[in-house]
VOPAGU-2260 file (C-alpha; in pm, 1 decimal, decimal comma):
REM VOPAGU-2260
SITE   aa  ch    i         X         Y         Z
SITE  MET   A    0    -717,1   -1602,4    2005,5
SITE  ILE   A    1    -297,8   -1685,5    2079,8
SITE  ARG   A    2    -428,0   -1978,7    2242,3
SITE  MET   A    3    -590,9   -2126,2    1995,7
SITE  MET   A    4    -287,3   -2119,4    1723,9
SITE  ARG   A    5    -106,0   -2283,7    1914,6
SITE  HIS   A    6    -359,4   -2585,5    2003,3
SITE  ALA   A    7    -349,8   -2594,9    1593,6
SITE  LEU   A    8     -47,0   -2531,4    1522,8
SITE  HIS   A    9     130,3   -2809,6    1803,0
SITE  ALA   A   10    -214,9   -2990,9    1674,3
SITE  GLY   A   11     -47,9   -3068,9    1310,2
SITE  ARG   A   12    -349,8   -2867,2    1150,3
SITE  GLY   A   13    -312,0   -2809,6     796,9
SITE  ALA   A   14    -475,6   -2403,7     804,2
SITE  LEU   A   15    -552,2   -2172,1    1052,5
SITE  CYS   A   16    -915,2   -2037,4    1056,5
SITE  LEU   A   17    -897,3   -1615,7    1100,8
SITE  ARG   A   18   -1244,3   -1443,5    1013,7
SITE  SER   A   19   -1253,8   -1091,9     849,3
SITE  PHE   A   20   -1425,0    -920,6     603,3
SITE  SER   A   21   -1621,5    -999,7     332,6
SITE  GLU   A   22   -1588,9    -872,4      -8,3
SITE  THR   A   23   -1980,3    -917,9     -77,6
SITE  ARG   A   24   -2198,6    -848,0     163,9
SITE  GLY   A   25   -1936,8    -715,3     467,5
SITE  GLU   A   26   -2012,1    -965,5     649,9
SITE  VAL   A   27   -1796,0   -1166,6     839,1
SITE  ILE   A   28   -1591,6   -1445,9     687,5
SITE  GLU   A   29   -1366,7   -1760,9     708,2
SITE  ASP   A   30   -1044,0   -1677,5     565,8
SITE  VAL   A   31    -806,9   -2027,4     587,8
SITE  LEU   A   32    -471,8   -1962,3     532,5
SITE  GLN   A   33    -307,8   -2271,0     455,5
SITE  ARG   A   34      26,3   -2352,9     611,7
SITE  THR   A   35     311,1   -2168,2     570,7
SITE  ASP   A   36     545,7   -2441,8     482,9
SITE  SER   A   37     269,1   -2505,6     180,7
SITE  ALA   A   38     383,6   -2560,7    -167,8
SITE  ARG   A   39     156,9   -2303,6    -335,8
SITE  LEU   A   40     276,2   -2008,5     -59,0
SITE  THR   A   41     675,6   -2060,1    -153,4
SITE  ASN   A   42     661,5   -2080,3    -482,6
SITE  GLU   A   43     394,9   -1720,9    -516,8
SITE  ALA   A   44     506,1   -1403,7    -359,6
SITE  SER   A   45     403,5   -1046,9    -440,8
SITE  LEU   A   46     632,6    -772,9    -485,9
SITE  TYR   A   47     672,2    -442,9    -339,9
SITE  VAL   A   48     911,6    -166,9    -555,3
SITE  HIS   A   49    1027,7     109,2    -350,5
SITE  TRP   A   50    1119,4     444,2    -587,7
SITE  PRO   A   51    1243,8     638,8    -286,5
SITE  TYR   A   52    1235,8    1037,6    -435,0
SITE  CYS   A   53     995,6    1306,2    -410,4
SITE  LEU   A   54     969,2    1658,8    -592,8
SITE  ARG   A   55     885,8    1814,4    -173,3
SITE  ARG   A   56     840,3    1676,9     160,6
SITE  CYS   A   57     428,7    1685,7     313,1
SITE  SER   A   58     455,4    1813,6     626,5
SITE  TYR   A   59     264,0    1460,4     713,1
SITE  CYS   A   60     458,8    1286,1     632,1
SITE  ASN   A   61     775,1    1046,3     782,1
SITE  PHE   A   62     741,6     775,6     535,5
SITE  ASN   A   63    1100,7     648,4     378,4
SITE  LYS   A   64    1170,1     934,7      84,0
SITE  TYR   A   65    1442,3    1215,9     -62,3
SITE  ILE   A   66    1501,5    1477,9    -200,8
SITE  PRO   A   67    1715,3    1426,6    -446,6
SITE  ARG   A   68    2018,8    1572,2    -507,3
SITE  GLU   A   69    2116,1    1497,6    -886,5
SITE  ASN   A   70    1937,7    1337,1   -1122,2
SITE  ASN   A   71    2076,1     943,1   -1070,7
SITE  ASP   A   72    1748,7     778,6   -1194,3
SITE  HIS   A   73    1984,5     533,5   -1445,1
SITE  MET   A   74    2164,9     379,2   -1170,8
SITE  MET   A   75    1861,0     347,6    -915,4
SITE  THR   A   76    1688,0     195,6   -1214,2
SITE  GLU   A   77    2025,9     -21,5   -1282,3
SITE  CYS   A   78    2030,7    -113,0    -907,1
SITE  LEU   A   79    1647,9    -146,7    -875,2
SITE  GLN   A   80    1657,8    -465,8   -1102,2
SITE  ARG   A   81    1929,0    -630,2    -974,5
SITE  GLU   A   82    1788,3    -627,1    -662,7
SITE  THR   A   83    1437,5    -790,7    -801,1
SITE  GLU   A   84    1668,3    -996,1    -974,5
SITE  THR   A   85    1905,5   -1133,4    -689,5
SITE  LEU   A   86    1601,1   -1188,2    -409,2
SITE  LEU   A   87    1402,0   -1286,7    -635,7
SITE  GLN   A   88    1704,7   -1569,1    -728,7
SITE  LEU   A   89    1690,5   -1615,5    -309,8
SITE  SER   A   90    1317,1   -1666,1    -234,6
SITE  GLN   A   91    1345,2   -1971,5    -571,9
SITE  VAL   A   92     887,3   -1819,6    -605,5
SITE  SER   A   93     774,5   -1944,1    -920,9
SITE  CYS   A   94     516,7   -1709,7    -978,5
SITE  ILE   A   95     443,8   -1309,5    -913,8
SITE  THR   A   96     103,6   -1267,0    -867,4
SITE  SER   A   97     118,8    -827,2    -798,1
SITE  VAL   A   98     367,3    -616,5    -827,6
SITE  PHE   A   99     298,4    -250,8    -604,8
SITE  PHE   A  100     529,1      16,2    -705,7
SITE  GLY   A  101     497,6     326,2    -405,9
SITE  GLY   A  102     718,5     551,2    -269,9
SITE  GLY   A  103     871,6     828,0    -232,7
SITE  THR   A  104     714,2    1001,5    -519,2
SITE  PRO   A  105     708,5     642,0    -780,6
SITE  SER   A  106     538,6     845,6   -1110,1
SITE  LEU   A  107     850,4    1059,6   -1126,1
SITE  ALA   A  108    1042,0     786,8   -1195,0
SITE  HIS   A  109     987,7     733,6   -1598,5
SITE  PRO   A  110     828,3     487,0   -1731,2
SITE  SER   A  111    1144,4     314,4   -1931,4
SITE  THR   A  112    1204,0     210,0   -1521,9
SITE  ILE   A  113     878,0      78,3   -1437,1
SITE  ALA   A  114     894,8    -161,9   -1779,7
SITE  ALA   A  115    1296,0    -245,9   -1695,8
SITE  VAL   A  116    1186,2    -386,7   -1367,3
SITE  LEU   A  117     887,3    -541,5   -1550,7
SITE  GLU   A  118    1145,2    -717,4   -1776,9
SITE  THR   A  119    1348,9    -805,1   -1452,6
SITE  VAL   A  120    1041,3    -982,1   -1268,1
SITE  SER   A  121     920,6   -1265,0   -1568,4
SITE  ARG   A  122    1316,2   -1344,2   -1690,2
SITE  GLN   A  123    1313,9   -1489,1   -1295,3
SITE  ALA   A  124     959,9   -1573,1   -1231,4
SITE  ASN   A  125     669,8   -1605,6   -1391,5
SITE  LEU   A  126     453,5   -1268,1   -1430,6
SITE  SER   A  127     130,4   -1274,6   -1610,9
SITE  ASP   A  128     -61,6   -1015,3   -1873,8
SITE  THR   A  129    -359,8   -1052,8   -1577,5
SITE  ALA   A  130    -113,4   -1014,4   -1304,3
SITE  GLU   A  131    -205,0    -688,8   -1115,9
SITE  VAL   A  132      70,9    -389,4   -1086,0
SITE  THR   A  133     -32,0     -97,3    -929,1
SITE  LEU   A  134     170,8     259,2    -962,7
SITE  GLU   A  135     119,1     501,1    -666,3
SITE  VAL   A  136      62,3     888,9    -821,2
SITE  ASN   A  137      99,6    1180,4    -738,6
SITE  PRO   A  138    -169,5    1388,1    -921,8
SITE  THR   A  139     -52,1    1647,0   -1070,1
SITE  PRO   A  140     -25,3    1776,1   -1440,6
SITE  VAL   A  141     327,6    1590,3   -1486,3
SITE  GLY   A  142     211,0    1294,8   -1321,7
SITE  ARG   A  143    -142,9    1284,9   -1511,9
SITE  SER   A  144      43,7    1337,6   -1860,5
SITE  LYS   A  145     302,7     999,9   -1810,5
SITE  LEU   A  146     -63,5     751,4   -1698,6
SITE  GLU   A  147     -84,0     624,6   -2061,2
SITE  ASP   A  148     308,3     542,9   -2085,8
SITE  PHE   A  149     304,2     373,4   -1775,0
SITE  PHE   A  150      56,5     178,7   -1879,1
SITE  HIS   A  151     238,5     132,4   -2169,5
SITE  ALA   A  152     504,8      22,9   -2009,3
SITE  GLY   A  153     257,9    -246,2   -1841,2
SITE  VAL   A  154      76,3     -13,6   -1535,8
SITE  ASN   A  155    -253,3    -180,2   -1539,3
SITE  ARG   A  156    -339,4      11,7   -1180,9
SITE  PHE   A  157    -330,7     341,2   -1037,8
SITE  SER   A  158    -326,0     449,8    -698,6
SITE  ILE   A  159    -386,0     815,4    -710,8
SITE  GLY   A  160    -272,3    1036,2    -383,6
SITE  VAL   A  161    -562,5    1253,4    -377,9
SITE  GLN   A  162    -585,1    1321,3     -51,7
SITE  SER   A  163    -829,9    1595,9      58,7
SITE  LEU   A  164   -1016,6    1825,5    -205,1
SITE  GLN   A  165   -1041,0    2223,0     -75,8
SITE  ASP   A  166    -707,2    2441,3    -154,6
SITE  GLU   A  167    -629,9    2511,1     200,2
SITE  ASP   A  168    -593,5    2158,8     342,0
SITE  LEU   A  169    -324,3    2088,4      -6,6
SITE  LYS   A  170    -139,0    2344,1      96,0
SITE  VAL   A  171    -135,5    2277,0     506,1
SITE  LEU   A  172     -92,1    1892,4     369,2
SITE  GLY   A  173     248,9    2107,9     194,6
SITE  ARG   A  174      75,2    1885,0    -142,9
SITE  ASP   A  175     148,5    2101,9    -512,1
SITE  HIS   A  176     -66,4    1972,3    -652,1
SITE  SER   A  177    -483,8    2154,7    -666,0
SITE  PRO   A  178    -831,0    1942,0    -615,0
SITE  GLN   A  179    -877,4    1996,8    -980,6
SITE  GLN   A  180    -568,7    1856,4   -1096,8
SITE  ALA   A  181    -672,5    1561,7    -951,2
SITE  LEU   A  182    -989,2    1557,8   -1070,5
SITE  LEU   A  183    -818,3    1549,4   -1326,3
SITE  THR   A  184    -574,6    1272,9   -1277,6
SITE  VAL   A  185    -842,7    1042,6   -1191,5
SITE  ALA   A  186   -1090,9    1082,8   -1516,9
SITE  GLU   A  187    -732,3     990,4   -1678,8
SITE  ALA   A  188    -642,3     724,0   -1472,7
SITE  ARG   A  189   -1035,0     540,5   -1531,8
SITE  ARG   A  190    -976,3     600,6   -1916,3
SITE  LEU   A  191    -655,6     375,2   -1905,4
SITE  CYS   A  192    -753,2      88,3   -1633,7
SITE  PRO   A  193   -1171,4     130,8   -1619,2
SITE  GLY   A  194   -1235,9     -76,6   -1271,1
SITE  ARG   A  195    -891,8      -5,1   -1139,5
SITE  VAL   A  196    -809,8     293,7   -1002,3
SITE  SER   A  197    -755,6     375,6    -652,6
SITE  VAL   A  198    -779,0     757,4    -477,7
SITE  ASP   A  199    -629,5     836,1    -141,8
SITE  VAL   A  200    -830,9     974,6     108,1
SITE  MET   A  201    -722,6    1184,2     467,3
SITE  PHE   A  202    -943,7    1274,2     733,8
SITE  GLY   A  203    -872,9    1418,7    1077,6
SITE  ARG   A  204    -725,5    1701,5     875,6
SITE  PRO   A  205    -716,8    2079,2    1035,5
SITE  LYS   A  206   -1044,9    2232,2    1094,1
SITE  GLN   A  207   -1238,8    1939,0     943,3
SITE  SER   A  208   -1594,9    1869,4    1019,6
SITE  VAL   A  209   -1808,5    1540,0    1020,2
SITE  GLU   A  210   -1987,4    1727,2     786,5
SITE  SER   A  211   -1753,4    1906,7     527,4
SITE  TRP   A  212   -1543,8    1522,0     500,9
SITE  GLU   A  213   -1924,9    1371,8     393,0
SITE  ASN   A  214   -1983,6    1605,0     135,6
SITE  GLU   A  215   -1660,0    1577,6      -0,2
SITE  LEU   A  216   -1636,7    1173,2      12,0
SITE  SER   A  217   -1939,9    1257,0    -147,2
SITE  GLU   A  218   -1821,3    1435,1    -424,4
SITE  LEU   A  219   -1506,8    1202,2    -520,8
SITE  LEU   A  220   -1712,4     882,5    -501,1
SITE  ARG   A  221   -1883,4    1127,7    -841,2
SITE  VAL   A  222   -1590,6    1124,2   -1011,9
SITE  CYS   A  223   -1391,8     735,0    -856,0
SITE  ASP   A  224   -1654,9     469,5    -732,3
SITE  ASP   A  225   -1409,0     174,2    -769,6
SITE  HIS   A  226   -1208,9     150,3    -490,1
SITE  VAL   A  227   -1152,2     448,9    -237,4
SITE  SER   A  228    -838,4     372,1      94,2
SITE  LEU   A  229    -942,1     587,1     360,6
SITE  TYR   A  230    -583,9     734,4     578,7
SITE  GLN   A  231    -658,9     884,7     912,1
SITE  LEU   A  232    -435,5    1220,6     983,9
SITE  THR   A  233    -142,1    1085,2    1218,5
SITE  LEU   A  234     122,3    1338,3    1423,9
SITE  GLU   A  235     423,9    1176,3    1332,3
SITE  ARG   A  236     741,2    1336,5    1561,8
SITE  GLY   A  237     991,6    1587,1    1341,4
SITE  THR   A  238     724,8    1623,2    1087,5
SITE  GLN   A  239     677,2    2060,1     974,7
SITE  LEU   A  240     275,0    1995,2    1066,8
SITE  PHE   A  241     389,0    1727,1    1459,9
SITE  LYS   A  242     563,0    2112,2    1493,1
SITE  GLN   A  243     300,7    2297,7    1448,4
SITE  VAL   A  244      42,2    2182,2    1597,4
SITE  LEU   A  245     280,6    2176,2    1901,2
SITE  GLU   A  246     328,3    2535,2    1877,0
SITE  GLY   A  247     -18,4    2622,3    1906,5
SITE  GLU   A  248     -98,1    2742,0    1480,6
SITE  VAL   A  249    -310,3    2453,0    1370,6
SITE  THR   A  250    -556,5    2241,0    1545,7
SITE  LEU   A  251    -692,8    1884,5    1475,2
SITE  PRO   A  252    -990,8    1750,7    1551,0
SITE  THR   A  253   -1069,8    1552,7    1839,6
SITE  GLU   A  254   -1020,6    1139,1    1902,1
SITE  GLU   A  255   -1429,2    1142,6    1903,2
SITE  GLU   A  256   -1448,6    1372,6    1538,4
SITE  THR   A  257   -1217,1    1180,8    1405,4
SITE  ALA   A  258   -1399,1     818,8    1499,1
SITE  GLU   A  259   -1744,0     950,1    1395,7
SITE  MET   A  260   -1529,3    1092,9    1034,2
SITE  TYR   A  261   -1437,6     740,4     992,2
SITE  LEU   A  262   -1825,1     559,0    1105,0
SITE  CYS   A  263   -1939,3     780,1     868,4
SITE  ALA   A  264   -1696,5     748,1     631,5
SITE  ARG   A  265   -1767,9     353,1     616,6
SITE  LYS   A  266   -2171,0     403,3     594,8
SITE  THR   A  267   -2086,7     640,7     267,5
SITE  LEU   A  268   -1914,8     331,8      92,1
SITE  HIS   A  269   -2162,9      80,5     177,7
SITE  GLN   A  270   -2441,4     311,9      49,7
SITE  HIS   A  271   -2253,7     341,3    -266,1
SITE  GLY   A  272   -2196,5      42,9    -304,4
SITE  LEU   A  273   -1838,8      51,5    -161,8
SITE  LEU   A  274   -1741,9    -264,7      99,6
SITE  GLN   A  275   -1445,9    -277,5     286,9
SITE  TYR   A  276   -1238,2    -531,9     348,9
SITE  GLU   A  277    -943,9    -466,1     538,4
SITE  VAL   A  278    -981,0    -129,7     775,4
SITE  SER   A  279    -888,1     128,3     531,7
SITE  ASN   A  280    -977,1      -0,5     233,5
SITE  PHE   A  281   -1336,7      43,1      54,2
SITE  ALA   A  282   -1402,0    -158,0    -320,5
SITE  ARG   A  283   -1677,1    -219,8    -544,1
SITE  GLN   A  284   -1618,9    -638,3    -584,2
SITE  ASN   A  285   -1455,6    -664,2    -896,4
SITE  ALA   A  286   -1213,2    -349,5    -744,9
SITE  VAL   A  287   -1023,9    -545,9    -427,3
SITE  SER   A  288    -662,7    -451,4    -465,7
SITE  HIS   A  289    -467,8    -850,5    -516,9
SITE  HIS   A  290    -221,2    -717,4    -343,0
SITE  ASN   A  291    -335,5    -548,0      -9,8
SITE  ARG   A  292    -480,8    -943,3     -27,8
SITE  SER   A  293    -221,8   -1071,4     -30,0
SITE  TYR   A  294     -42,9    -926,1     270,3
SITE  TRP   A  295    -399,7    -986,1     450,3
SITE  LYS   A  296    -333,1   -1396,5     421,4
SITE  GLY   A  297     -21,9   -1397,8     483,2
SITE  THR   A  298      88,4   -1514,0     211,4
SITE  GLN   A  299     494,7   -1406,6      97,0
SITE  TYR   A  300     586,2   -1060,6     -61,2
SITE  ILE   A  301     901,5    -956,8    -142,0
SITE  GLY   A  302    1067,1    -581,9     -94,1
SITE  VAL   A  303    1300,5    -411,5    -361,6
SITE  GLY   A  304    1453,6     -39,4    -280,0
SITE  PRO   A  305    1579,8     183,2      22,5
SITE  GLY   A  306    1366,9      89,5     260,1
SITE  ALA   A  307    1159,3    -184,6     167,3
SITE  HIS   A  308    1013,1    -468,8     394,5
SITE  GLY   A  309    1012,7    -805,9     277,8
SITE  ARG   A  310     815,0   -1138,0     390,2
SITE  PHE   A  311     927,9   -1524,4     245,0
SITE  VAL   A  312    1132,1   -1838,4     263,1
SITE  PRO   A  313    1476,8   -1760,7     121,9
SITE  VAL   A  314    1463,1   -2072,6     -31,3
SITE  GLY   A  315    1818,6   -2026,0    -257,4
SITE  GLU   A  316    1975,7   -2053,3     143,7
SITE  GLY   A  317    1857,7   -2349,1     176,1
SITE  GLY   A  318    1591,7   -2194,6     448,2
SITE  VAL   A  319    1258,0   -2342,8     555,2
SITE  LEU   A  320    1102,9   -2087,9     725,6
SITE  ARG   A  321     996,1   -1664,1     623,6
SITE  GLU   A  322    1232,8   -1460,2     739,8
SITE  ALA   A  323    1093,7   -1072,9     745,7
SITE  ARG   A  324    1369,2    -867,5     591,8
SITE  THR   A  325    1459,4    -491,8     571,4
SITE  GLN   A  326    1617,4    -336,1     305,8
SITE  THR   A  327    1856,0     -10,8     368,8
SITE  LEU   A  328    1752,3     349,4     410,3
SITE  GLU   A  329    1927,4     550,4     234,4
SITE  PRO   A  330    1952,1     553,8    -141,5
SITE  ASP   A  331    2335,4     614,7    -185,8
SITE  ILE   A  332    2416,1     391,4      35,8
SITE  TRP   A  333    2119,3      67,7     -65,0
SITE  MET   A  334    2240,5     168,2    -399,0
SITE  ARG   A  335    2623,4     106,2    -315,7
SITE  GLU   A  336    2509,4    -247,2    -165,2
SITE  VAL   A  337    2395,0    -370,8    -373,3
SITE  GLN   A  338    2640,3    -297,4    -693,7
SITE  GLN   A  339    2898,0    -460,4    -389,4
SITE  LYS   A  340    2624,6    -791,0    -361,7
SITE  GLY   A  341    2349,3    -811,5    -553,0
SITE  HIS   A  342    2091,6    -636,6    -219,8
SITE  ALA   A  343    2094,8    -436,1      44,1
SITE  THR   A  344    1935,0    -629,8     298,0
SITE  ARG   A  345    1965,8    -462,0     626,9
SITE  ARG   A  346    1824,7    -646,1     833,6
SITE  ARG   A  347    1667,1   -1014,8     892,7
SITE  ILE   A  348    1483,6   -1201,0    1129,2
SITE  GLN   A  349    1332,0   -1525,9    1122,2
SITE  LEU   A  350     996,3   -1597,8    1218,4
SITE  SER   A  351     776,7   -1881,5    1421,5
SITE  HIS   A  352     443,5   -2052,9    1233,7
SITE  LEU   A  353     349,1   -1915,4    1573,3
SITE  GLU   A  354     474,6   -1586,5    1481,3
SITE  LEU   A  355     294,7   -1546,4    1140,1
SITE  TYR   A  356      14,5   -1602,9    1241,7
SITE  SER   A  357      34,1   -1357,8    1518,0
SITE  VAL   A  358      77,8   -1035,5    1326,5
SITE  LEU   A  359    -232,8   -1146,7    1120,6
SITE  VAL   A  360    -441,7   -1175,2    1439,8
SITE  LYS   A  361    -306,6    -806,7    1512,1
SITE  LEU   A  362    -454,4    -726,4    1172,0
SITE  TYR   A  363    -741,7    -877,1    1288,6
SITE  TYR   A  364    -911,0    -722,5    1623,3
SITE  PRO   A  365    -937,9    -404,2    1416,5
SITE  ILE   A  366   -1180,4    -526,9    1192,5
SITE  VAL   A  367   -1362,2    -678,9    1464,1
SITE  TYR   A  368   -1363,8    -265,2    1711,6
SITE  SER   A  369   -1497,4    -193,8    1326,3
SITE  LEU   A  370   -1828,6    -377,4    1314,0
SITE  ARG   A  371   -1934,7    -223,0    1626,6
SITE  PRO   A  372   -2297,7      -5,9    1566,3
SITE  ASN   A  373   -2264,4     276,9    1360,5
SITE  ASN   A  374   -2357,7     566,3    1520,3
SITE  CYS   A  375   -2481,9     810,9    1220,9
SITE  GLN   A  376   -2722,0     971,1    1158,1
SITE  SER   A  377   -2956,8     828,9     915,6
SITE  ASP   A  378   -2982,7    1062,3     607,4
């Protein structure tokens, strides 16, 4: 594959074809990736905004998140606005195709923060009324109570961190919501944004069986049949769950059992009309996340906030090649750097065309692997 890519690039072709899942019938199709120096791809980008704060740390999580020592939401909002403005000016993109607020727990932010960032985007680039704007939501009563205000602030798609519908599993994972609270949050989100609600659900959890997983997934699909993101529980060093497994307090399913859970989830989701368009994501055709797809298509994306990652051409500095950029991790240091110089880019690496395509090939191989025959038993 890499040899083919080199040939295509050296031959000066205008595009490279990679094959991936279709959203239509699950068959394999060709995605044509435009050259990274084409006008369209340098004029457009998606935007990721990272809210770093959580009220607590889940037992499995090693993401870049922090428990705030004091309320500095006002300063965080100002810095998110300023870094958004600076990086948009640096990229000189004329259109933002999607915005994703992730974290951390971005539903802890005040809706006015979301509105302020979106207003900043609109001042610097075209953000159409139909552009996808997603917010990750923790399905607690507080999170649910703010959904309508987030909607009026400009959010038109919600991603709900359900993770499990089992009380005991939620406790082991360190989550601070109940199954009933999660279902109520999903229902309210669907009322506000019909057809544009995604749920995150985790498999490979302690003591989980294939049968219980299938039953749980079927229950979830009764209340949310638009978009589902599947995530395998993985052990990360330094987490509470890693220590519990290491000390024998908690036992996870075997690799074989976890693989069967994934395959059976694919079967169940396909039977309900949700088709796979990426390794972890399943959706009805009109519910595919444009933001997720933009990563897979190799388009530019700008990362704002502590620890955010981005890949774009810094046209404003005379750049001609895309750069991989990483923002400073720790929120207090990040805010200080943004106040001093307008952004807090800690690391930047120039990427050749070949390096860009090689990343997509790494994404491509898991798709091919998941096409192997389904070994689940028929109903």
